[in-house]
ROGU-394768 format. One record per residue (C-alpha): residue number from 1; residue in three letters; x, y, z. Coordinates in Angstrom, 1 decimal, m for minus. Layout:
! ROGU-394768
[pt NUM; "ALA"; [X; Y; Z]]
...
***
This chain:
! ROGU-394768
[pt 1; "MET"; [0.0; 0.0; 0.0]]
[pt 2; "THR"; [1.4; 3.4; m1.0]]
[pt 3; "ILE"; [1.9; 5.8; 1.8]]
[pt 4; "THR"; [1.9; 9.6; 1.5]]
[pt 5; "ALA"; [4.9; 11.8; 1.4]]
[pt 6; "GLN"; [4.1; 13.2; 4.8]]
[pt 7; "GLU"; [3.7; 9.7; 6.3]]
[pt 8; "ALA"; [7.0; 8.7; 4.9]]
[pt 9; "LEU"; [8.7; 11.8; 6.2]]
[pt 10; "ASP"; [7.3; 11.1; 9.7]]
[pt 11; "ARG"; [8.7; 7.6; 9.6]]
[pt 12; "LEU"; [12.2; 8.9; 8.5]]
[pt 13; "ARG"; [12.2; 11.5; 11.3]]
[pt 14; "GLU"; [11.1; 8.9; 13.9]]
[pt 15; "GLY"; [13.8; 6.5; 12.6]]
[pt 16; "ASN"; [16.5; 9.1; 12.8]]
[pt 17; "GLN"; [15.4; 9.9; 16.4]]
[pt 18; "ARG"; [15.9; 6.2; 17.3]]
[pt 19; "PHE"; [19.3; 6.2; 15.6]]
[pt 20; "VAL"; [20.4; 9.2; 17.5]]
[pt 21; "ALA"; [19.2; 7.6; 20.8]]
[pt 22; "SER"; [20.8; 4.3; 19.9]]
[pt 23; "LEU"; [17.4; 2.6; 20.0]]
[pt 24; "GLN"; [17.4; 1.0; 16.5]]
[pt 25; "SER"; [14.7; m1.6; 15.9]]
[pt 26; "ASP"; [15.4; m5.2; 14.9]]
[pt 27; "ASP"; [14.5; m6.1; 11.3]]
[pt 28; "PRO"; [13.7; m9.9; 10.8]]
[pt 29; "LEU"; [15.9; m10.2; 7.7]]
[pt 30; "PRO"; [15.2; m13.8; 6.6]]
[pt 31; "ALA"; [11.4; m13.4; 6.7]]
[pt 32; "ARG"; [11.6; m9.9; 5.2]]
[pt 33; "ARG"; [13.9; m11.1; 2.4]]
[pt 34; "PHE"; [11.5; m13.8; 1.3]]
[pt 35; "GLU"; [8.6; m11.3; 1.4]]
[pt 36; "LEU"; [10.5; m8.8; m0.8]]
[pt 37; "SER"; [11.7; m11.4; m3.4]]
[pt 38; "GLN"; [8.6; m10.7; m5.5]]
[pt 39; "ALA"; [8.0; m7.0; m5.1]]
[pt 40; "GLN"; [9.1; m3.9; m3.3]]
[pt 41; "GLU"; [7.3; m0.7; m2.0]]
[pt 42; "PRO"; [10.0; 1.6; m0.7]]
[pt 43; "ILE"; [8.6; 4.4; 1.4]]
[pt 44; "ALA"; [11.2; 7.0; 0.3]]
[pt 45; "ILE"; [13.8; 7.6; m2.4]]
[pt 46; "ILE"; [17.1; 8.9; m1.0]]
[pt 47; "LEU"; [19.6; 10.6; m3.2]]
[pt 48; "GLY"; [22.6; 10.7; m0.9]]
[pt 49; "CYS"; [26.3; 11.0; m0.8]]
[pt 50; "SER"; [28.6; 8.0; m1.2]]
[pt 51; "ASP"; [30.4; 8.9; 2.1]]
[pt 52; "SER"; [30.8; 5.7; 4.1]]
[pt 53; "ARG"; [29.6; 7.5; 7.2]]
[pt 54; "VAL"; [26.1; 8.2; 5.9]]
[pt 55; "PRO"; [24.3; 4.9; 5.1]]
[pt 56; "ALA"; [20.7; 6.0; 4.7]]
[pt 57; "GLU"; [19.1; 2.7; 6.0]]
[pt 58; "ILE"; [21.1; 3.0; 9.2]]
[pt 59; "VAL"; [20.7; 6.8; 9.9]]
[pt 60; "PHE"; [16.9; 6.5; 9.3]]
[pt 61; "ASP"; [16.7; 3.1; 11.1]]
[pt 62; "GLN"; [14.9; 1.5; 8.2]]
[pt 63; "GLY"; [14.9; m2.1; 7.1]]
[pt 64; "LEU"; [15.3; m4.2; 4.0]]
[pt 65; "GLY"; [13.1; m2.9; 1.2]]
[pt 66; "ASP"; [12.1; 0.4; 3.0]]
[pt 67; "LEU"; [14.4; 2.8; 1.1]]
[pt 68; "PHE"; [15.3; 3.2; m2.6]]
[pt 69; "VAL"; [18.8; 4.6; m2.2]]
[pt 70; "ILE"; [20.9; 6.3; m4.9]]
[pt 71; "ARG"; [24.4; 7.3; m3.8]]
[pt 72; "VAL"; [26.9; 9.4; m5.6]]
[pt 73; "ALA"; [29.8; 11.6; m4.2]]
[pt 74; "GLY"; [28.4; 15.0; m3.4]]
[pt 75; "ASN"; [24.8; 13.9; m3.8]]
[pt 76; "VAL"; [24.9; 15.6; m7.3]]
[pt 77; "VAL"; [22.2; 15.2; m9.9]]
[pt 78; "ALA"; [23.2; 13.8; m13.3]]
[pt 79; "PRO"; [20.9; 12.1; m15.9]]
[pt 80; "SER"; [21.4; 8.7; m14.4]]
[pt 81; "GLN"; [20.3; 9.9; m11.0]]
[pt 82; "VAL"; [17.2; 11.7; m12.4]]
[pt 83; "GLY"; [16.4; 8.5; m14.3]]
[pt 84; "SER"; [16.7; 6.4; m11.1]]
[pt 85; "VAL"; [14.4; 8.7; m9.2]]
[pt 86; "GLU"; [11.9; 8.7; m12.1]]
[pt 87; "PHE"; [12.1; 4.9; m12.1]]
[pt 88; "ALA"; [11.3; 4.4; m8.5]]
[pt 89; "ALA"; [8.7; 7.1; m8.2]]
[pt 90; "SER"; [6.8; 5.8; m11.3]]
[pt 91; "ARG"; [7.2; 2.1; m10.8]]
[pt 92; "PHE"; [6.8; 1.7; m7.0]]
[pt 93; "GLY"; [4.6; 4.7; m6.3]]
[pt 94; "THR"; [7.1; 6.1; m3.8]]
[pt 95; "ARG"; [6.0; 9.7; m2.9]]
[pt 96; "LEU"; [8.9; 11.1; m1.0]]
[pt 97; "VAL"; [12.3; 12.0; m2.4]]
[pt 98; "VAL"; [15.0; 13.2; 0.0]]
[pt 99; "VAL"; [18.3; 14.8; m1.2]]
[pt 100; "LEU"; [20.6; 14.0; 1.7]]
[pt 101; "GLY"; [23.7; 16.0; 2.2]]
[pt 102; "HIS"; [26.0; 15.9; 5.2]]
[pt 103; "SER"; [28.4; 17.9; 7.2]]
[pt 104; "ARG"; [32.1; 18.1; 6.2]]
[pt 105; "CYS"; [31.3; 16.7; 2.8]]
[pt 106; "GLY"; [34.5; 15.7; 1.0]]
[pt 107; "ALA"; [33.1; 16.6; m2.5]]
[pt 108; "ILE"; [32.4; 20.1; m1.2]]
[pt 109; "LEU"; [35.9; 20.4; 0.2]]
[pt 110; "ALA"; [37.4; 19.0; m3.1]]
[pt 111; "THR"; [35.5; 21.6; m5.0]]
[pt 112; "ILE"; [36.7; 24.5; m2.8]]
[pt 113; "GLU"; [40.2; 23.2; m3.2]]
[pt 114; "GLU"; [39.8; 23.0; m6.9]]
[pt 115; "LEU"; [38.5; 26.6; m7.1]]
[pt 116; "GLN"; [41.5; 27.8; m5.0]]
[pt 117; "ARG"; [44.1; 25.7; m6.8]]
[pt 118; "PRO"; [43.0; 24.0; m9.9]]
[pt 119; "ALA"; [44.5; 20.5; m10.2]]
[pt 120; "GLU"; [46.6; 19.8; m13.2]]
[pt 121; "ASN"; [46.1; 16.1; m13.3]]
[pt 122; "GLN"; [42.5; 15.7; m12.1]]
[pt 123; "SER"; [40.6; 12.9; m13.9]]
[pt 124; "ARG"; [37.7; 13.9; m16.1]]
[pt 125; "ASN"; [35.5; 11.7; m14.1]]
[pt 126; "LEU"; [36.3; 13.5; m10.8]]
[pt 127; "ALA"; [36.0; 16.8; m12.7]]
[pt 128; "ALA"; [32.5; 15.9; m13.7]]
[pt 129; "ILE"; [31.5; 15.7; m10.0]]
[pt 130; "VAL"; [33.4; 18.9; m9.1]]
[pt 131; "ASP"; [31.8; 20.7; m12.0]]
[pt 132; "ARG"; [28.3; 19.8; m10.7]]
[pt 133; "VAL"; [29.1; 21.1; m7.2]]
[pt 134; "ARG"; [30.9; 24.2; m8.5]]
[pt 135; "PRO"; [27.8; 26.4; m8.9]]
[pt 136; "SER"; [26.9; 25.8; m5.2]]
[pt 137; "VAL"; [30.3; 27.0; m4.1]]
[pt 138; "GLU"; [31.5; 29.7; m6.5]]
[pt 139; "GLY"; [29.2; 32.4; m5.4]]
[pt 140; "LEU"; [29.8; 31.7; m1.7]]
[pt 141; "MET"; [33.5; 32.0; m2.2]]
[pt 142; "LYS"; [33.0; 35.6; m3.2]]
[pt 143; "THR"; [31.5; 36.5; 0.2]]
[pt 144; "GLU"; [33.0; 36.9; 3.6]]
[pt 145; "LEU"; [32.5; 33.1; 4.1]]
[pt 146; "ARG"; [35.8; 32.6; 2.2]]
[pt 147; "HIS"; [37.6; 33.6; 5.4]]
[pt 148; "ASP"; [35.9; 30.8; 7.5]]
[pt 149; "LEU"; [36.2; 27.4; 6.0]]
[pt 150; "ASP"; [33.8; 25.6; 8.4]]
[pt 151; "ALA"; [31.1; 28.2; 7.7]]
[pt 152; "LEU"; [31.8; 28.1; 4.0]]
[pt 153; "VAL"; [31.5; 24.3; 3.9]]
[pt 154; "HIS"; [28.3; 24.4; 5.9]]
[pt 155; "GLN"; [26.6; 26.9; 3.6]]
[pt 156; "ALA"; [27.9; 25.1; 0.5]]
[pt 157; "VAL"; [26.5; 21.8; 1.7]]
[pt 158; "ARG"; [23.0; 23.4; 2.0]]
[pt 159; "SER"; [23.4; 25.2; m1.3]]
[pt 160; "ASN"; [24.5; 22.0; m3.1]]
[pt 161; "VAL"; [21.5; 20.1; m1.7]]
[pt 162; "GLY"; [19.2; 23.0; m2.8]]
[pt 163; "VAL"; [20.6; 22.8; m6.4]]
[pt 164; "SER"; [19.9; 19.0; m6.5]]
[pt 165; "VAL"; [16.4; 19.5; m5.1]]
[pt 166; "ASP"; [15.7; 22.2; m7.7]]
[pt 167; "HIS"; [17.0; 20.0; m10.5]]
[pt 168; "LEU"; [14.7; 17.1; m9.5]]
[pt 169; "ARG"; [11.7; 19.4; m9.1]]
[pt 170; "HIS"; [12.1; 21.2; m12.3]]
[pt 171; "GLY"; [14.4; 19.2; m14.6]]
[pt 172; "SER"; [12.2; 16.2; m15.3]]
[pt 173; "PRO"; [8.7; 16.3; m16.9]]
[pt 174; "ILE"; [7.9; 13.0; m15.3]]
[pt 175; "LEU"; [8.7; 14.2; m11.8]]
[pt 176; "GLU"; [7.0; 17.5; m12.4]]
[pt 177; "GLN"; [3.8; 15.7; m13.3]]
[pt 178; "LEU"; [4.1; 13.5; m10.2]]
[pt 179; "ILE"; [4.6; 16.5; m8.0]]
[pt 180; "GLN"; [1.6; 18.3; m9.5]]
[pt 181; "ASP"; [m0.8; 15.4; m9.8]]
[pt 182; "GLU"; [0.3; 12.6; m7.5]]
[pt 183; "GLY"; [1.6; 14.3; m4.3]]
[pt 184; "LEU"; [5.3; 13.6; m4.9]]
[pt 185; "LEU"; [7.4; 15.6; m2.5]]
[pt 186; "VAL"; [11.1; 16.5; m3.0]]
[pt 187; "VAL"; [12.9; 17.8; 0.1]]
[pt 188; "GLY"; [16.4; 18.6; 1.2]]
[pt 189; "ALA"; [18.1; 17.3; 4.3]]
[pt 190; "GLU"; [21.5; 17.4; 6.0]]
[pt 191; "TYR"; [23.0; 14.7; 8.2]]
[pt 192; "SER"; [25.3; 15.8; 11.0]]
[pt 193; "LEU"; [28.4; 13.5; 11.3]]
[pt 194; "GLU"; [28.9; 14.9; 14.8]]
[pt 195; "THR"; [25.4; 14.3; 16.3]]
[pt 196; "GLY"; [23.8; 11.7; 13.9]]
[pt 197; "GLU"; [20.8; 14.0; 13.5]]
[pt 198; "VAL"; [19.1; 14.7; 10.1]]
[pt 199; "GLU"; [17.6; 18.1; 9.6]]
[pt 200; "PHE"; [15.0; 18.3; 6.9]]
[pt 201; "PHE"; [14.4; 21.6; 5.2]]
[pt 202; "ASP"; [12.0; 22.9; 2.6]]
[pt 203; "LEU"; [13.9; 24.7; m0.2]]
[pt 204; "GLY"; [11.3; 26.8; m1.9]]
[pt 205; "SER"; [8.6; 24.2; m2.7]]
[pt 206; "GLY"; [5.9; 26.3; m1.1]]
[pt 207; "ARG"; [4.9; 23.4; 1.2]]
[pt 208; "GLY"; [5.4; 23.9; 4.8]]
[pt 209; "CYS"; [5.2; 20.3; 5.8]]
[pt 210; "CYS"; [8.9; 19.8; 5.7]]
[pt 211; "HIS"; [10.2; 22.1; 8.4]]
[pt 212; "HIS"; [10.7; 20.9; 11.9]]
[pt 213; "PRO"; [7.7; 21.9; 14.1]]
***
């Protein structure tokens, strides 16, 4: 049974609270694995960073089959990521998409370093990631934030999440239609490596449901 975006968001928040409090639930894997062998109904699509410290299923305390997770360094959006979100939202009826950034993101730091000292021998594959993060960082580096690396990274993480959210909301006719007609919700979030908490934020969708009460 398809659950609404708000119901899915509530489940993720509750799961993250359990994770922070070290009260994770037990998932009966063998029985669940058999049940999922024929079909899946993930409650949320997570576009997150590949960082080893931010496994979505763990930080949201969700079990096998609960999340459709797409991971790429810097949680950037390229055609393959858009296609993966379209696939899950269309095929499984999942109504919540979360772009999950995190504190001290290495892709953000690599982009800042690249803007300060361009690498001569950077591979074109790594450059493709840096180039997608660059618009989120370039403008901030022209402000006073350039004198405070921690503050710069924090704002750049938020900005980069916002760019990815905007791309998903407005860069796919399929997702646009699902947002308009089927209640699909695309939100941003940031995971704190220090506390384990996930903060959800609404980046201009006009829907107030995604802020913390």
